Backbone as XML, in Angstrom:
<?xml version="1.0"?>
<chain id="A" units="angstrom">
  <residue number="1" name="MET">
    <atom name="N" x="58.835" y="40.676" z="154.455"/>
    <atom name="CA" x="58.587" y="40.065" z="155.751"/>
    <atom name="C" x="59.446" y="38.816" z="155.901"/>
  </residue>
  <residue number="2" name="LEU">
    <atom name="N" x="59.890" y="38.595" z="157.103"/>
    <atom name="CA" x="60.692" y="37.408" z="157.391"/>
    <atom name="C" x="59.770" y="36.196" z="157.457"/>
  </residue>
  <residue number="3" name="THR">
    <atom name="N" x="60.134" y="35.103" z="156.788"/>
    <atom name="CA" x="59.297" y="33.905" z="156.830"/>
    <atom name="C" x="60.026" y="32.714" z="157.434"/>
  </residue>
  <residue number="4" name="ASN">
    <atom name="N" x="61.294" y="32.864" z="157.744"/>
    <atom name="CA" x="62.074" y="31.793" z="158.350"/>
    <atom name="C" x="62.069" y="32.007" z="159.866"/>
  </residue>
  <residue number="5" name="SER">
    <atom name="N" x="61.754" y="30.961" z="160.630"/>
    <atom name="CA" x="61.652" y="31.118" z="162.088"/>
    <atom name="C" x="62.972" y="31.556" z="162.712"/>
  </residue>
  <residue number="6" name="ARG">
    <atom name="N" x="64.069" y="31.104" z="162.167"/>
    <atom name="CA" x="65.380" y="31.483" z="162.704"/>
    <atom name="C" x="65.601" y="32.993" z="162.578"/>
  </residue>
  <residue number="7" name="ASP">
    <atom name="N" x="65.215" y="33.560" z="161.437"/>
    <atom name="CA" x="65.368" y="35.002" z="161.224"/>
    <atom name="C" x="64.443" y="35.806" z="162.133"/>
  </residue>
  <residue number="8" name="VAL">
    <atom name="N" x="63.220" y="35.310" z="162.327"/>
    <atom name="CA" x="62.270" y="35.988" z="163.215"/>
    <atom name="C" x="62.808" y="35.993" z="164.642"/>
  </residue>
  <residue number="9" name="ILE">
    <atom name="N" x="63.330" y="34.851" z="165.096"/>
    <atom name="CA" x="63.877" y="34.745" z="166.450"/>
    <atom name="C" x="65.071" y="35.678" z="166.618"/>
  </residue>
  <residue number="10" name="ARG">
    <atom name="N" x="65.934" y="35.741" z="165.609"/>
    <atom name="CA" x="67.089" y="36.628" z="165.658"/>
    <atom name="C" x="66.658" y="38.090" z="165.823"/>
  </residue>
  <residue number="11" name="ARG">
    <atom name="N" x="65.632" y="38.474" z="165.072"/>
    <atom name="CA" x="65.162" y="39.863" z="165.157"/>
    <atom name="C" x="64.510" y="40.143" z="166.510"/>
  </residue>
  <residue number="12" name="LEU">
    <atom name="N" x="63.742" y="39.185" z="167.026"/>
    <atom name="CA" x="63.136" y="39.369" z="168.345"/>
    <atom name="C" x="64.213" y="39.588" z="169.404"/>
  </residue>
  <residue number="13" name="GLU">
    <atom name="N" x="65.244" y="38.744" z="169.382"/>
    <atom name="CA" x="66.318" y="38.861" z="170.374"/>
    <atom name="C" x="67.074" y="40.176" z="170.223"/>
  </residue>
  <residue number="14" name="ARG">
    <atom name="N" x="67.271" y="40.608" z="168.991"/>
    <atom name="CA" x="67.965" y="41.875" z="168.735"/>
    <atom name="C" x="67.146" y="43.059" z="169.257"/>
  </residue>
  <residue number="15" name="ASP">
    <atom name="N" x="65.810" y="42.915" z="169.229"/>
    <atom name="CA" x="64.920" y="43.982" z="169.699"/>
    <atom name="C" x="64.652" y="43.922" z="171.199"/>
  </residue>
  <residue number="16" name="GLY">
    <atom name="N" x="65.325" y="43.022" z="171.913"/>
    <atom name="CA" x="65.207" y="42.991" z="173.367"/>
    <atom name="C" x="64.218" y="41.986" z="173.927"/>
  </residue>
  <residue number="17" name="TRP">
    <atom name="N" x="63.705" y="41.071" z="173.111"/>
    <atom name="CA" x="62.800" y="40.032" z="173.588"/>
    <atom name="C" x="63.633" y="38.906" z="174.183"/>
  </residue>
  <residue number="18" name="THR">
    <atom name="N" x="63.125" y="38.270" z="175.226"/>
    <atom name="CA" x="63.848" y="37.166" z="175.857"/>
    <atom name="C" x="63.031" y="35.888" z="175.759"/>
  </residue>
  <residue number="19" name="LEU">
    <atom name="N" x="63.740" y="34.783" z="175.610"/>
    <atom name="CA" x="63.100" y="33.473" z="175.546"/>
    <atom name="C" x="62.660" y="33.089" z="176.953"/>
  </residue>
  <residue number="20" name="VAL">
    <atom name="N" x="61.358" y="32.879" z="177.121"/>
    <atom name="CA" x="60.800" y="32.568" z="178.431"/>
    <atom name="C" x="60.727" y="31.061" z="178.634"/>
  </residue>
  <residue number="21" name="ARG">
    <atom name="N" x="60.208" y="30.357" z="177.619"/>
    <atom name="CA" x="60.089" y="28.904" z="177.728"/>
    <atom name="C" x="59.967" y="28.290" z="176.341"/>
  </residue>
  <residue number="22" name="VAL">
    <atom name="N" x="60.206" y="26.989" z="176.295"/>
    <atom name="CA" x="60.038" y="26.217" z="175.070"/>
    <atom name="C" x="59.107" y="25.066" z="175.399"/>
  </residue>
  <residue number="23" name="THR">
    <atom name="N" x="58.007" y="24.974" z="174.670"/>
    <atom name="CA" x="57.057" y="23.881" z="174.846"/>
    <atom name="C" x="56.956" y="23.155" z="173.519"/>
  </residue>
  <residue number="24" name="GLY">
    <atom name="N" x="57.543" y="21.971" z="173.447"/>
    <atom name="CA" x="57.575" y="21.244" z="172.181"/>
    <atom name="C" x="58.400" y="22.020" z="171.174"/>
  </residue>
  <residue number="25" name="SER">
    <atom name="N" x="57.769" y="22.378" z="170.061"/>
    <atom name="CA" x="58.486" y="23.134" z="169.033"/>
    <atom name="C" x="58.103" y="24.615" z="169.046"/>
  </residue>
  <residue number="26" name="HIS">
    <atom name="N" x="57.468" y="25.076" z="170.112"/>
    <atom name="CA" x="57.052" y="26.472" z="170.199"/>
    <atom name="C" x="57.926" y="27.233" z="171.192"/>
  </residue>
  <residue number="27" name="HIS">
    <atom name="N" x="58.565" y="28.275" z="170.711"/>
    <atom name="CA" x="59.398" y="29.128" z="171.551"/>
    <atom name="C" x="58.574" y="30.351" z="171.946"/>
  </residue>
  <residue number="28" name="VAL">
    <atom name="N" x="58.505" y="30.621" z="173.231"/>
    <atom name="CA" x="57.714" y="31.738" z="173.743"/>
    <atom name="C" x="58.668" y="32.844" z="174.181"/>
  </residue>
  <residue number="29" name="PHE">
    <atom name="N" x="58.504" y="34.018" z="173.580"/>
    <atom name="CA" x="59.344" y="35.174" z="173.873"/>
    <atom name="C" x="58.523" y="36.232" z="174.580"/>
  </residue>
  <residue number="30" name="LYS">
    <atom name="N" x="59.170" y="36.968" z="175.491"/>
    <atom name="CA" x="58.508" y="38.038" z="176.224"/>
    <atom name="C" x="59.323" y="39.314" z="176.068"/>
  </residue>
  <residue number="31" name="SER">
    <atom name="N" x="58.619" y="40.408" z="175.860"/>
    <atom name="CA" x="59.270" y="41.707" z="175.727"/>
    <atom name="C" x="59.628" y="42.238" z="177.101"/>
  </residue>
  <residue number="32" name="THR">
    <atom name="N" x="60.858" y="42.705" z="177.235"/>
    <atom name="CA" x="61.284" y="43.292" z="178.503"/>
    <atom name="C" x="60.729" y="44.702" z="178.666"/>
  </residue>
  <residue number="33" name="ILE">
    <atom name="N" x="60.253" y="45.294" z="177.573"/>
    <atom name="CA" x="59.742" y="46.658" z="177.609"/>
    <atom name="C" x="58.226" y="46.685" z="177.845"/>
  </residue>
  <residue number="34" name="SER">
    <atom name="N" x="57.477" y="45.971" z="176.987"/>
    <atom name="CA" x="56.017" y="46.047" z="177.057"/>
    <atom name="C" x="55.382" y="44.914" z="177.856"/>
  </residue>
  <residue number="35" name="GLY">
    <atom name="N" x="56.102" y="43.813" z="178.040"/>
    <atom name="CA" x="55.548" y="42.671" z="178.757"/>
    <atom name="C" x="54.708" y="41.754" z="177.886"/>
  </residue>
  <residue number="36" name="LYS">
    <atom name="N" x="54.596" y="42.048" z="176.586"/>
    <atom name="CA" x="53.828" y="41.210" z="175.664"/>
    <atom name="C" x="54.576" y="39.913" z="175.397"/>
  </residue>
  <residue number="37" name="THR">
    <atom name="N" x="53.832" y="38.882" z="174.967"/>
    <atom name="CA" x="54.453" y="37.613" z="174.597"/>
    <atom name="C" x="54.151" y="37.296" z="173.138"/>
  </residue>
  <residue number="38" name="VAL">
    <atom name="N" x="55.093" y="36.595" z="172.506"/>
    <atom name="CA" x="54.967" y="36.150" z="171.122"/>
    <atom name="C" x="55.419" y="34.702" z="171.069"/>
  </residue>
  <residue number="39" name="VAL">
    <atom name="N" x="54.655" y="33.867" z="170.360"/>
    <atom name="CA" x="54.990" y="32.451" z="170.210"/>
    <atom name="C" x="55.470" y="32.218" z="168.781"/>
  </residue>
  <residue number="40" name="VAL">
    <atom name="N" x="56.649" y="31.584" z="168.650"/>
    <atom name="CA" x="57.224" y="31.288" z="167.335"/>
    <atom name="C" x="57.484" y="29.796" z="167.239"/>
  </residue>
  <residue number="41" name="PRO">
    <atom name="N" x="56.881" y="29.106" z="166.248"/>
    <atom name="CA" x="57.210" y="27.697" z="166.054"/>
    <atom name="C" x="58.624" y="27.580" z="165.502"/>
  </residue>
  <residue number="42" name="HIS">
    <atom name="N" x="59.418" y="26.686" z="166.089"/>
    <atom name="CA" x="60.816" y="26.555" z="165.661"/>
    <atom name="C" x="61.254" y="25.115" z="165.806"/>
  </residue>
  <residue number="43" name="PRO">
    <atom name="N" x="61.966" y="24.493" z="164.935"/>
    <atom name="CA" x="62.462" y="25.041" z="163.675"/>
    <atom name="C" x="61.405" y="24.920" z="162.581"/>
  </residue>
  <residue number="44" name="LYS">
    <atom name="N" x="61.255" y="25.943" z="161.815"/>
    <atom name="CA" x="60.328" y="25.943" z="160.686"/>
    <atom name="C" x="60.870" y="26.903" z="159.643"/>
  </residue>
  <residue number="45" name="LYS">
    <atom name="N" x="61.111" y="26.380" z="158.466"/>
    <atom name="CA" x="61.684" y="27.208" z="157.401"/>
    <atom name="C" x="60.674" y="28.219" z="156.880"/>
  </residue>
  <residue number="46" name="ASP">
    <atom name="N" x="59.482" y="27.749" z="156.522"/>
    <atom name="CA" x="58.489" y="28.636" z="155.922"/>
    <atom name="C" x="57.290" y="28.797" z="156.842"/>
  </residue>
  <residue number="47" name="LEU">
    <atom name="N" x="57.180" y="29.970" z="157.452"/>
    <atom name="CA" x="56.024" y="30.291" z="158.274"/>
    <atom name="C" x="54.936" y="30.834" z="157.354"/>
  </residue>
  <residue number="48" name="GLY">
    <atom name="N" x="53.694" y="30.499" z="157.636"/>
    <atom name="CA" x="52.584" y="30.997" z="156.832"/>
    <atom name="C" x="52.443" y="32.503" z="156.957"/>
  </residue>
  <residue number="49" name="LYS">
    <atom name="N" x="51.848" y="33.123" z="155.935"/>
    <atom name="CA" x="51.773" y="34.583" z="155.946"/>
    <atom name="C" x="50.875" y="35.100" z="157.063"/>
  </residue>
  <residue number="50" name="GLY">
    <atom name="N" x="49.834" y="34.353" z="157.431"/>
    <atom name="CA" x="48.975" y="34.767" z="158.535"/>
    <atom name="C" x="49.703" y="34.721" z="159.863"/>
  </residue>
  <residue number="51" name="LEU">
    <atom name="N" x="50.509" y="33.676" z="160.063"/>
    <atom name="CA" x="51.288" y="33.544" z="161.293"/>
    <atom name="C" x="52.348" y="34.638" z="161.379"/>
  </residue>
  <residue number="52" name="VAL">
    <atom name="N" x="53.002" y="34.910" z="160.266"/>
    <atom name="CA" x="54.018" y="35.966" z="160.238"/>
    <atom name="C" x="53.372" y="37.315" z="160.557"/>
  </residue>
  <residue number="53" name="ARG">
    <atom name="N" x="52.192" y="37.554" z="159.993"/>
    <atom name="CA" x="51.471" y="38.801" z="160.264"/>
    <atom name="C" x="51.131" y="38.920" z="161.749"/>
  </residue>
  <residue number="54" name="ALA">
    <atom name="N" x="50.702" y="37.807" z="162.366"/>
    <atom name="CA" x="50.366" y="37.807" z="163.795"/>
    <atom name="C" x="51.604" y="38.066" z="164.656"/>
  </residue>
  <residue number="55" name="ILE">
    <atom name="N" x="52.740" y="37.477" z="164.277"/>
    <atom name="CA" x="53.989" y="37.704" z="165.017"/>
    <atom name="C" x="54.403" y="39.166" z="164.896"/>
  </residue>
  <residue number="56" name="TYR">
    <atom name="N" x="54.325" y="39.731" z="163.685"/>
    <atom name="CA" x="54.669" y="41.138" z="163.481"/>
    <atom name="C" x="53.763" y="42.035" z="164.323"/>
  </residue>
  <residue number="57" name="LYS">
    <atom name="N" x="52.471" y="41.735" z="164.331"/>
    <atom name="CA" x="51.517" y="42.542" z="165.097"/>
    <atom name="C" x="51.809" y="42.448" z="166.593"/>
  </residue>
  <residue number="58" name="GLY">
    <atom name="N" x="52.075" y="41.229" z="167.077"/>
    <atom name="CA" x="52.371" y="41.035" z="168.491"/>
    <atom name="C" x="53.662" y="41.708" z="168.917"/>
  </residue>
  <residue number="59" name="ALA">
    <atom name="N" x="54.629" y="41.746" z="168.001"/>
    <atom name="CA" x="55.923" y="42.357" z="168.310"/>
    <atom name="C" x="55.919" y="43.866" z="168.086"/>
  </residue>
  <residue number="60" name="GLY">
    <atom name="N" x="54.860" y="44.372" z="167.442"/>
    <atom name="CA" x="54.795" y="45.808" z="167.174"/>
    <atom name="C" x="55.648" y="46.246" z="166.004"/>
  </residue>
  <residue number="61" name="TRP">
    <atom name="N" x="55.922" y="45.333" z="165.079"/>
    <atom name="CA" x="56.723" y="45.648" z="163.898"/>
    <atom name="C" x="55.821" y="46.091" z="162.760"/>
  </residue>
  <residue number="62" name="LYS">
    <atom name="N" x="56.357" y="46.920" z="161.893"/>
    <atom name="CA" x="55.655" y="47.316" z="160.678"/>
    <atom name="C" x="55.957" y="46.287" z="159.592"/>
  </residue>
  <residue number="63" name="PRO">
    <atom name="N" x="54.958" y="45.917" z="158.765"/>
    <atom name="CA" x="55.227" y="44.986" z="157.661"/>
    <atom name="C" x="56.221" y="45.595" z="156.677"/>
  </residue>
  <residue number="64" name="ASP">
    <atom name="N" x="57.126" y="44.774" z="156.181"/>
    <atom name="CA" x="58.151" y="45.251" z="155.236"/>
    <atom name="C" x="57.548" y="45.522" z="153.882"/>
  </residue>
</chain>
């Protein structure tokens, strides 16, 4: 699983998610396909495993 916020953001953008807004250090992405939203704290080197799991679930990704 990706634990670096930069890598998570890169994968979201590659999968077609677009940055909707930035509030403080939280980047909010929206899927152009499903309409779901995912919030990623950035910049953050090490995301907690619970947060990473929630991002994966929200994005519809399978755990590595």
